[in-house]
VEXDREN-2710 file (C-alpha; in Angstrom, 1 decimal):
% VEXDREN-2710
k/r/px/py/pz
1/UNK/-19.6/-80.1/-3.9
2/UNK/-16.6/-82.3/-2.8
3/UNK/-14.8/-81.1/0.5
4/UNK/-11.8/-79.5/-1.9
5/UNK/-13.9/-77.3/-3.7
6/UNK/-16.1/-76.4/-0.4
7/UNK/-12.3/-75.0/1.2
8/UNK/-11.9/-73.6/-2.2
9/UNK/-15.4/-71.5/-2.2
10/UNK/-14.8/-70.4/1.6
11/UNK/-11.4/-69.5/1.0
12/UNK/-12.6/-67.5/-2.2
13/UNK/-15.8/-66.0/-0.3
14/UNK/-13.8/-64.8/2.6
15/UNK/-11.1/-63.2/0.2
16/UNK/-13.6/-61.3/-1.2
17/UNK/-15.2/-60.2/2.0
18/UNK/-11.9/-58.9/3.2
19/UNK/-11.1/-57.4/-0.4
20/UNK/-14.3/-55.3/-0.2
21/UNK/-14.0/-54.6/3.7
22/UNK/-10.4/-53.4/2.9
23/UNK/-11.8/-51.2/-0.4
24/UNK/-14.5/-50.0/1.8
25/UNK/-11.6/-49.0/4.8
26/UNK/-9.5/-47.6/2.1
27/UNK/-11.9/-45.2/0.1
28/UNK/-14.8/-44.4/2.8
29/UNK/-14.7/-41.3/4.2
30/UNK/-15.8/-43.1/7.4
31/UNK/-11.5/-44.5/7.7
32/UNK/-10.2/-41.5/6.0
33/UNK/-6.7/-40.7/7.4
34/UNK/-6.2/-37.0/6.8
35/UNK/-5.8/-35.4/9.6
36/UNK/-7.0/-31.9/11.1
37/UNK/-5.8/-28.5/10.2
38/UNK/-4.9/-26.2/13.2
39/UNK/-4.7/-22.7/11.7
40/UNK/-2.7/-20.7/14.5
41/UNK/1.3/-19.2/14.1
42/UNK/3.7/-21.2/16.3
43/UNK/4.8/-18.2/18.4
44/UNK/2.4/-15.6/18.8
45/UNK/1.9/-12.0/20.6
46/UNK/-0.6/-10.9/23.1
47/UNK/-1.5/-7.7/24.7
48/UNK/-3.7/-8.9/27.5
49/UNK/-6.8/-7.3/25.8
50/UNK/-8.3/-9.0/23.0
51/UNK/-8.7/-12.9/22.5
52/UNK/-6.7/-15.4/20.5
53/UNK/-8.1/-16.7/17.1
54/UNK/-8.0/-20.4/16.4
55/UNK/-9.5/-21.6/13.3
56/UNK/-9.6/-25.5/12.8
57/UNK/-10.9/-27.6/9.9
58/UNK/-11.3/-30.9/9.0
59/UNK/-12.2/-32.5/5.5
60/UNK/-15.0/-35.1/7.2
61/UNK/-16.0/-33.6/10.7
62/UNK/-14.0/-32.8/13.7
63/UNK/-15.2/-34.7/17.0
64/UNK/-13.6/-33.2/19.7
65/UNK/-11.3/-30.0/20.5
66/UNK/-9.2/-29.9/23.7
67/UNK/-6.5/-26.9/24.8
68/UNK/-4.6/-26.8/27.6
69/UNK/-2.3/-24.1/28.9
70/UNK/0.4/-23.4/31.2
71/UNK/2.0/-20.3/32.9
72/UNK/6.0/-19.6/31.4
73/UNK/7.5/-23.2/31.8
74/UNK/5.6/-24.2/34.4
75/UNK/5.1/-28.1/33.4
76/UNK/1.4/-28.3/34.9
77/UNK/-1.1/-27.7/32.6
78/UNK/-4.8/-26.2/33.1
79/UNK/-7.6/-27.1/30.7
80/UNK/-9.1/-24.2/28.8
81/UNK/-11.4/-26.1/26.5
82/UNK/-12.5/-29.8/26.2
83/UNK/-15.7/-30.0/24.0
84/UNK/-17.2/-32.6/21.5
85/UNK/-18.3/-31.2/18.3
86/UNK/-19.6/-32.0/15.0
87/UNK/-19.0/-29.6/12.0
88/UNK/-15.7/-29.5/10.0
89/UNK/-14.6/-25.7/10.7
90/UNK/-14.9/-24.2/13.8
91/UNK/-13.7/-20.3/14.7
92/UNK/-12.7/-20.0/18.6
93/UNK/-12.1/-17.0/20.6
94/UNK/-9.8/-18.3/23.5
95/UNK/-9.8/-16.3/26.2
96/UNK/-7.0/-16.4/28.7
97/UNK/-6.9/-15.1/32.0
98/UNK/-4.9/-11.5/32.2
99/UNK/-1.8/-12.0/34.6
100/UNK/-3.0/-10.6/38.0
101/UNK/-1.5/-7.4/40.0
102/UNK/2.3/-8.1/40.5
103/UNK/2.1/-11.8/38.7
104/UNK/5.4/-12.3/36.3
105/UNK/3.7/-14.2/33.6
106/UNK/6.1/-13.7/30.3
107/UNK/4.1/-16.1/28.3
108/UNK/1.5/-19.1/28.1
109/UNK/2.1/-21.8/26.8
110/UNK/-0.9/-23.4/24.8
111/UNK/-1.4/-27.3/24.3
112/UNK/-3.7/-28.0/21.6
113/UNK/-5.5/-31.3/20.6
114/UNK/-8.0/-31.9/17.9
115/UNK/-9.3/-35.1/16.9
116/UNK/-12.0/-35.8/13.8
117/UNK/-14.7/-38.4/13.3
118/UNK/-12.8/-40.7/11.3
119/UNK/-13.0/-44.7/12.2
120/UNK/-9.4/-44.7/11.5
121/UNK/-6.5/-45.5/13.7
122/UNK/-8.9/-48.0/15.3
123/UNK/-11.6/-45.8/15.8
124/UNK/-10.0/-43.2/17.5
125/UNK/-9.8/-40.9/14.9
126/UNK/-7.3/-38.9/13.5
127/UNK/-5.2/-36.3/16.2
128/UNK/-3.5/-33.1/15.3
129/UNK/-1.3/-31.8/18.5
130/UNK/0.3/-28.4/18.3
131/UNK/1.9/-26.0/20.8
132/UNK/2.0/-22.6/20.6
133/UNK/4.1/-20.1/22.4
134/UNK/2.1/-16.9/23.3
135/UNK/3.9/-14.0/24.6
136/UNK/2.8/-11.7/26.5
137/UNK/3.4/-8.0/25.1
138/UNK/1.3/-4.9/26.7
139/UNK/4.0/-2.0/26.1
140/UNK/3.1/0.3/23.1
141/UNK/6.2/1.4/20.4
142/UNK/7.8/4.3/20.8
143/UNK/7.2/7.0/18.8
144/UNK/9.2/10.3/18.8
145/UNK/9.5/13.3/16.3
146/UNK/12.7/14.6/16.0
147/UNK/11.9/17.1/12.9
148/UNK/9.8/18.2/10.4
149/UNK/8.7/21.0/8.4
150/UNK/6.6/24.0/10.3
151/UNK/4.0/24.5/7.6
152/UNK/2.6/22.5/4.9
153/UNK/0.5/24.5/2.7
154/UNK/-2.9/23.0/0.8
155/UNK/-1.7/21.4/-2.4
156/UNK/2.1/20.8/-1.0
157/UNK/4.4/18.8/0.8
158/UNK/6.4/18.6/4.2
159/UNK/9.1/16.4/5.5
160/UNK/9.3/14.4/8.8
161/UNK/12.0/12.5/11.0
162/UNK/11.4/10.3/13.9
163/UNK/12.5/7.5/16.2
164/UNK/10.0/4.5/16.3
165/UNK/11.1/1.3/18.3
166/UNK/9.7/-1.8/19.3
167/UNK/11.1/-5.3/19.9
168/UNK/7.9/-6.8/17.9
169/UNK/7.0/-3.7/15.5
170/UNK/4.8/-5.0/13.0
171/UNK/3.9/-2.1/11.1
172/UNK/5.0/2.0/10.8
173/UNK/3.2/4.6/8.5
174/UNK/2.0/8.1/8.0
175/UNK/-1.5/8.5/7.8
176/UNK/-2.7/11.8/6.5
177/UNK/-6.0/12.4/6.0
178/UNK/-7.4/9.2/3.8
179/UNK/-3.8/8.6/2.3
180/UNK/-1.6/6.0/3.7
181/UNK/2.5/7.6/3.2
182/UNK/5.2/4.7/3.5
183/UNK/8.7/5.7/5.5
184/UNK/12.3/5.4/4.7
185/UNK/14.5/4.2/7.3
186/UNK/17.1/6.9/8.1
187/UNK/20.4/7.3/8.7
188/UNK/20.7/4.9/12.0
189/UNK/18.7/1.9/13.2
190/UNK/15.2/3.0/14.6
191/UNK/15.2/6.0/12.9
192/UNK/12.8/7.1/9.7
193/UNK/12.0/9.9/7.3
194/UNK/9.2/10.7/5.3
195/UNK/8.4/13.2/2.9
196/UNK/4.4/13.8/3.3
197/UNK/2.0/15.7/0.7
198/UNK/-1.7/17.4/1.6
199/UNK/-3.9/16.5/-1.3
200/UNK/-5.5/20.3/-2.4
201/UNK/-8.9/18.4/-3.1
202/UNK/-9.2/18.4/1.3
203/UNK/-9.8/21.3/3.1
204/UNK/-8.5/20.1/5.9
205/UNK/-5.2/18.4/6.9
206/UNK/-4.0/16.2/9.6
207/UNK/-0.8/13.5/9.8
208/UNK/-0.1/11.0/12.3
209/UNK/2.5/8.3/12.7
210/UNK/1.3/4.8/13.2
211/UNK/3.1/2.6/14.5
212/UNK/1.8/-1.0/16.1
213/UNK/3.6/-4.1/17.3
214/UNK/2.8/-8.3/16.8
215/UNK/0.5/-7.9/19.6
216/UNK/-1.7/-5.3/18.4
217/UNK/-0.5/-2.0/20.8
218/UNK/-0.8/0.9/18.8
219/UNK/0.9/4.4/18.9
220/UNK/-0.4/7.3/17.1
221/UNK/1.7/10.3/17.2
222/UNK/1.1/13.8/15.6
223/UNK/3.3/15.5/13.5
224/UNK/2.7/19.3/14.2
225/UNK/2.2/21.6/11.0
226/UNK/0.8/24.8/10.5
227/UNK/-1.9/24.6/8.0
228/UNK/-1.8/27.3/5.1
229/UNK/-5.0/26.7/3.4
230/UNK/-4.6/27.8/-0.5
231/UNK/-7.3/29.2/-2.5
232/UNK/-6.7/27.9/-6.4
233/UNK/-7.7/29.3/-9.6
234/UNK/-11.5/28.4/-10.7
235/UNK/-12.0/28.3/-14.2
236/UNK/-15.2/28.3/-16.3
237/UNK/-14.9/27.5/-19.5
238/UNK/-17.0/27.5/-22.2
239/UNK/-16.6/24.8/-25.4
240/UNK/-17.6/25.0/-28.7
241/UNK/-18.3/22.1/-31.4
242/UNK/-15.6/22.9/-33.4
243/UNK/-13.0/22.2/-30.4
244/UNK/-14.8/18.9/-29.0
245/UNK/-14.5/17.5/-33.1
246/UNK/-10.9/18.4/-32.9
247/UNK/-8.7/16.0/-30.8
248/UNK/-11.1/15.7/-28.5
249/UNK/-13.1/13.3/-31.0
250/UNK/-9.8/12.0/-31.4
251/UNK/-9.0/10.7/-27.9
252/UNK/-12.6/9.5/-27.9
253/UNK/-12.0/7.4/-31.1
254/UNK/-8.9/6.4/-30.0
255/UNK/-9.9/5.1/-26.1
256/UNK/-13.4/4.8/-26.0
257/UNK/-14.7/1.2/-26.7
258/UNK/-18.3/2.9/-27.3
259/UNK/-19.8/5.0/-30.1
260/UNK/-21.5/8.4/-29.5
261/UNK/-22.6/11.1/-31.7
262/UNK/-22.9/13.7/-28.6
263/UNK/-20.8/16.4/-28.2
264/UNK/-21.1/16.1/-24.4
265/UNK/-20.5/12.2/-23.5
266/UNK/-17.3/12.7/-26.1
267/UNK/-16.0/15.4/-23.9
268/UNK/-16.7/14.3/-20.4
269/UNK/-15.5/10.6/-21.5
270/UNK/-11.9/12.4/-22.5
271/UNK/-12.2/15.3/-19.5
272/UNK/-13.4/12.5/-17.3
273/UNK/-13.3/8.9/-17.4
274/UNK/-9.8/9.0/-19.6
275/UNK/-8.4/11.5/-17.4
276/UNK/-9.4/9.5/-14.3
277/UNK/-7.8/6.3/-16.1
278/UNK/-4.6/8.3/-16.9
279/UNK/-4.3/9.3/-13.3
280/UNK/-4.5/5.8/-11.7
281/UNK/-1.8/4.9/-13.8
282/UNK/0.7/7.6/-12.6
283/UNK/-0.4/7.0/-9.1
284/UNK/0.0/3.5/-9.1
285/UNK/4.0/4.1/-10.4
286/UNK/4.3/6.6/-8.0
287/UNK/3.5/5.1/-4.8
288/UNK/5.5/1.8/-6.4
289/UNK/8.8/2.9/-3.5
290/UNK/11.8/1.3/-2.8
291/UNK/12.1/1.4/0.4
292/UNK/15.9/1.9/1.0
293/UNK/18.1/3.2/3.6
294/UNK/18.4/7.2/3.4
295/UNK/21.0/9.1/4.4
296/UNK/21.3/12.0/3.2
297/UNK/18.7/13.8/0.4
298/UNK/19.8/16.9/-1.6
299/UNK/18.3/18.0/-4.7
300/UNK/18.4/21.2/-7.0
301/UNK/15.4/23.4/-7.9
302/UNK/13.7/21.5/-10.6
303/UNK/14.1/23.9/-14.1
304/UNK/12.8/21.6/-16.7
305/UNK/12.4/23.8/-19.4
306/UNK/15.0/26.8/-20.1
307/UNK/13.5/30.2/-20.5
308/UNK/9.9/28.4/-19.8
309/UNK/7.0/30.7/-19.5
310/UNK/4.0/29.3/-17.4
311/UNK/0.8/29.1/-19.4
312/UNK/-1.4/27.2/-17.0
313/UNK/-1.2/26.9/-13.3
314/UNK/-1.2/23.9/-10.7
315/UNK/-4.4/23.3/-9.1
316/UNK/-6.9/24.8/-11.1
317/UNK/-10.2/24.0/-11.3
318/UNK/-12.1/23.9/-14.3
319/UNK/-15.4/24.0/-15.0
320/UNK/-16.8/23.2/-18.5
321/UNK/-19.8/24.3/-20.2
322/UNK/-21.4/23.6/-23.8
323/UNK/-24.5/24.9/-24.9
324/UNK/-25.0/27.2/-21.6
325/UNK/-25.1/23.2/-19.8
326/UNK/-22.2/22.4/-17.6
327/UNK/-21.1/18.9/-18.6
328/UNK/-17.4/18.1/-16.7
329/UNK/-15.2/19.3/-14.5
330/UNK/-11.3/18.6/-13.3
331/UNK/-8.2/19.7/-11.8
332/UNK/-5.2/20.8/-13.7
333/UNK/-2.4/19.0/-11.7
334/UNK/0.7/20.2/-13.3
335/UNK/2.4/23.3/-14.7
336/UNK/2.2/23.9/-18.2
337/UNK/5.3/25.5/-19.7
338/UNK/6.1/26.5/-22.8
339/UNK/9.4/27.9/-24.9
340/UNK/10.0/26.8/-28.5
341/UNK/8.5/24.1/-30.5
342/UNK/10.1/20.7/-29.6
343/UNK/12.1/22.0/-26.9
344/UNK/14.7/19.7/-25.0
345/UNK/13.5/19.0/-21.6
346/UNK/16.3/19.1/-19.3
347/UNK/16.9/16.8/-15.8
348/UNK/17.6/19.0/-12.9
349/UNK/18.4/16.1/-10.8
350/UNK/19.2/12.6/-11.1
351/UNK/17.1/9.4/-10.9
352/UNK/15.3/6.6/-12.5
353/UNK/13.2/6.3/-15.5
354/UNK/9.7/4.6/-14.0
355/UNK/7.3/5.5/-17.0
356/UNK/7.9/6.1/-20.6
357/UNK/5.2/5.7/-22.6
358/UNK/1.5/6.9/-24.0
359/UNK/-0.9/8.2/-21.5
360/UNK/-4.2/9.0/-22.5
361/UNK/-4.3/12.7/-22.4
362/UNK/-1.0/13.3/-21.0
363/UNK/0.5/12.0/-24.4
364/UNK/4.1/10.9/-24.5
365/UNK/4.4/11.0/-20.9
366/UNK/7.6/10.3/-18.8
367/UNK/8.1/9.8/-15.1
368/UNK/11.3/9.8/-12.8
369/UNK/11.6/8.6/-9.5
370/UNK/14.4/10.6/-7.4
371/UNK/14.2/8.9/-4.4
372/UNK/12.4/9.4/-0.8
373/UNK/9.3/8.8/-2.5
374/UNK/9.1/12.0/-4.9
375/UNK/8.8/11.9/-8.4
376/UNK/8.8/14.2/-11.4
377/UNK/6.5/13.9/-14.5
378/UNK/7.0/15.2/-18.0
379/UNK/3.6/14.8/-20.4
380/UNK/3.0/16.0/-24.0
381/UNK/6.3/15.1/-24.9
382/UNK/6.9/14.8/-28.9
383/UNK/9.9/12.4/-28.7
384/UNK/11.4/10.6/-25.9
385/UNK/15.6/9.8/-25.6
386/UNK/15.5/7.5/-22.7
387/UNK/13.6/4.2/-22.0
388/UNK/12.2/2.6/-19.3
389/UNK/14.5/1.6/-16.3
390/UNK/17.3/3.9/-17.0
391/UNK/19.3/5.8/-14.9
392/UNK/19.4/9.1/-15.4
393/UNK/21.7/12.4/-14.6
394/UNK/21.3/16.0/-14.3
395/UNK/21.2/18.0/-16.7
396/UNK/20.6/15.0/-19.1
397/UNK/18.0/15.7/-22.2
398/UNK/15.1/13.1/-21.7
399/UNK/12.5/14.3/-24.7
400/UNK/11.5/17.2/-26.4
401/UNK/8.2/19.3/-25.7
402/UNK/5.2/18.5/-28.2
403/UNK/1.4/18.3/-28.5
404/UNK/0.9/14.9/-27.9
405/UNK/-2.2/14.0/-25.9
406/UNK/-4.6/16.7/-24.6
407/UNK/-2.4/19.1/-25.7
408/UNK/-3.8/22.3/-28.2
409/UNK/-0.3/23.7/-28.3
410/UNK/3.4/22.8/-28.1
411/UNK/4.4/23.2/-24.5
412/UNK/5.4/20.9/-21.3
413/UNK/3.2/19.4/-18.5
414/UNK/5.1/19.5/-15.7
415/UNK/4.5/18.0/-12.9
416/UNK/5.7/16.6/-9.0
417/UNK/4.3/13.9/-6.9
418/UNK/4.7/12.5/-3.9
419/UNK/3.6/8.6/-3.0
420/UNK/1.0/9.3/-5.8
421/UNK/-0.1/12.3/-4.8
422/UNK/0.1/15.5/-6.8
423/UNK/1.7/18.3/-5.1
424/UNK/3.1/22.1/-6.3
425/UNK/5.7/22.3/-8.6
426/UNK/6.4/25.7/-7.6
427/UNK/7.6/24.4/-4.0
428/UNK/10.4/22.1/-5.8
429/UNK/11.2/24.8/-8.2
430/UNK/11.8/27.1/-5.2
431/UNK/15.6/26.7/-3.6
432/UNK/14.5/28.5/-0.1
433/UNK/11.8/26.2/0.2
434/UNK/13.3/22.8/-0.4
435/UNK/16.2/24.0/2.2
436/UNK/13.6/25.3/4.9
437/UNK/11.4/22.5/4.5
438/UNK/13.8/19.2/3.5
439/UNK/17.2/19.5/3.7
440/UNK/17.3/21.7/7.3
441/UNK/14.7/19.1/8.8
442/UNK/17.6/16.0/8.0
443/UNK/20.2/18.0/8.8
444/UNK/18.2/19.0/12.5
445/UNK/17.4/15.5/12.8
446/UNK/21.1/14.2/12.4
447/UNK/22.5/17.0/14.7
448/UNK/19.7/15.5/17.4
449/UNK/20.6/11.7/16.3
450/UNK/24.6/12.4/16.6
451/UNK/24.1/14.9/19.9
452/UNK/24.8/17.8/18.5
453/UNK/23.6/21.1/18.9
454/UNK/21.7/22.6/15.6
455/UNK/23.2/25.9/14.6
END
């Protein structure tokens, strides 16, 4: 091999070696160039009680974690953590020293540096840096009730207006038993209003306003209400085969994916499974709120059916038996009203149509949103005169009564709901109850806000 060929071969060999090294460096995980991910907000709030969560991830491996801190805006840094690790992820609970007595610290500043095990960057690895401001906040939110209903009835509703303030307020709601009620901004800044409800299935009741801030400080303020337990009707209903073979079987065949010859199974599916599915739809629709500022709220008593006669009560707990065997139970969560066949259903108050379609046992079912978390419901309709999304006005005819769904005779199933909870329609059909429990509460709260004495 002559000298020229040797040089050419050597150059080619070096090129191949360099190319292989380049490709190795470029594609090998050992030389990956992706920086570790540091999961923590740029600004966090700390109440000096708990620890601060820091999450770190890397696609290959974390090599070193270093966390320093300074007080207020001081330049001096103190080491909190400096440790070598070998893991793809790390969850750290940082524990800063609680300020000493008379030590005025408004914030800490964290300086976080994380290196991975890559050989990139001249074998130093990829580094992520982050500066985090830790604002010290150990003051609980301020909550004061301005006015609320004197009492609440099992299965009924009440109202409350209150003041809540915190510079770092994060969450504000009312917890009543196992149900969470959202609150509406009211009248002026830092004031709130809500309708709340007592589920008729609960024997006892307790409602609290819960306010929490970004630092985890929590205030719980009890809403003082006189509790009026109520006994609802209990009905024991004996079923016969002809009844089940009629409309019950029709609904079963329409909505069930299973086949069954058992009259007990057919009835229980319609009365329990289908009913529960239908109620879930209603609860979801009536829990969807537009939390706009409420400056005032007024309604007329609800009277959906002219000359309507009550044919079934709200809260009736019905137990069904077939061939002397208990097979199902349910609650009737509305008033059944009847007058003439296909009677017009008229709105007493304006609102927005949020549901207008077939809904199992409720048949053709309409729901109207009246604001402040209050909804009216109309079931078993024969036809509708409005569509989803329509803005409807008082005295407007929205539908006609009928026998759709699980209705054996022409009537209207009329219901009222507060944030997904069925409540006694009778209360919202009573002008005095509405005045004492809603409108006067709003007036009293406004008087307090405006510095006036309530008459």
